[in-house]
N, C-alpha and C positions, 0 to 999 in steps of 0.2 A: 829268318826278323818281324817282326814283332816293332810295328808300326802306328800310334793312333791316329786318328779320326781328326781332322788337319779346323775340319767346322761340321755342326749338328745336319739333319737333312729335315727335309721339308716337308715330302711330298711321306706318307705310309708306307711303308714297302707292302707292293707285288709280292702272292708267293703260288710258289707251285709245286706241288708232290709232283716226282721221278724217280720213273721205274728207274731201280738199283743196278744195272746192268751198258753193258758196254753202246747200246742208247745215249743213252742216258743226255753227254756230252751234246746231239746233233742237235732236241730234242728242245735242248738246254739253247744254244746258237739260234736256234730258228726260235725262238721266244723273245732275246734278245732282243734279235730285228727287228718283228713286226713292234711289239713297246719305246725302239730309241726313234722308229721312221712315227712310231705317234710323236714320240719326243719332240720331231723336228732334227735328227739329232744325224748331220750330214755321212751319207755313209761309209765316206775317207775315213773320218775319224772315230766311229762309230766297228773301225778295227780292233782299236785294244778292249776298250770293251768286251768285246765277243771272243775274243782269242785268253784273256783273262777267265771269262768264264767257264772255260771250252777247258783250259786249262783246272781251274779249283775240283773242277764238276767232275774233270779225270782222276782227282788224288782222291776224290772221297770213293768215286767207285773202286778204286784201283784195292786203296790204301783202307777204306774203314766200312764199317757194318751200317748199314739199312739200322733208320729209315735216310731217306735221300729227302731230301729243301735245295731251296732253288729259291731263292729271293733279289727285283733290284727296287729301286729307291734314287731322288736323282732332288741337288740340293739347288732349288729354282732362284737361288742369289749368286753361285756363281755354276762354271761350267767341268761339275763334277759328276758319275756318275757310283756309286754306289752298290753292288752286285756280296751277296752272302751263300753260300753252301755248309747248310744243318746236310750233319749225320749219323750217327751213333755211338759216334768213338772210334775208335780204333781198333781195325780187322788181328783177327789170332794169325793172317797171312794174307799175302797180298791177292792181289784181284787175276784173274788168267793173260793177260796181257802183261806184266808186269814179268807174271812169271818165264813165262816161252821166252822174252829175249833178250837180248847178251846185254854186261849195265854200260855198254855203252849211248846201249836204244830204248834209255829210260832216267831217267833224277834233274829230268831238266824246267821243269817245268815251274817249281815254284822261282828258282832265279830271270822263267824269262816273268810272269806277273810279278815279283821286284824294278822290274827295268817299267813294264810299263802302267803301273801307279803310284799315283800318289802316298797313300797307305795302306800296308793291307796288315791281316794279322788273322788273333783266333779270342776263341774265345771257348769256354765250362758253358754249358747250362748242366739244369736238372737232367738228363739220361742223353743229353745230347752233346755232340763239340760243331761250335758253330767258326767258319771261314769266310773271310772278307773279309772288300778288298776295295778302297778307291781310285776312277779311273777319269780323269780330268778328258774332256776333248767337249769340244768349239761345241755350244750347246742356242 
């Protein structure tokens, strides 16, 4: 389900290029944890942001083509963190993890993102797909 942004974001989107492989989600979580600490987001409240980041990056690795980019921004007026993950669009085949597991071991990522976020969705841009989520947390 695609939902619209609830508010505009006041900070510029900070972006990072990630390797399109199985370590990308861990690297994105590490970056996110550091940025949320700089933004003074309490560790307990940061959990939702970290999990949403992990799910969106994992989906890009498993179901999309490279390149893989990741971004964060925050709204200075409300307790909202914005996540963006862009990729090269849908892959013709699923990634190694998805192919190697049973159907009941995957397929919950977007449901988790739906539960954790105030809004989420995707958009197509020339040469890439962008998946985004807005997570409310205590800033």
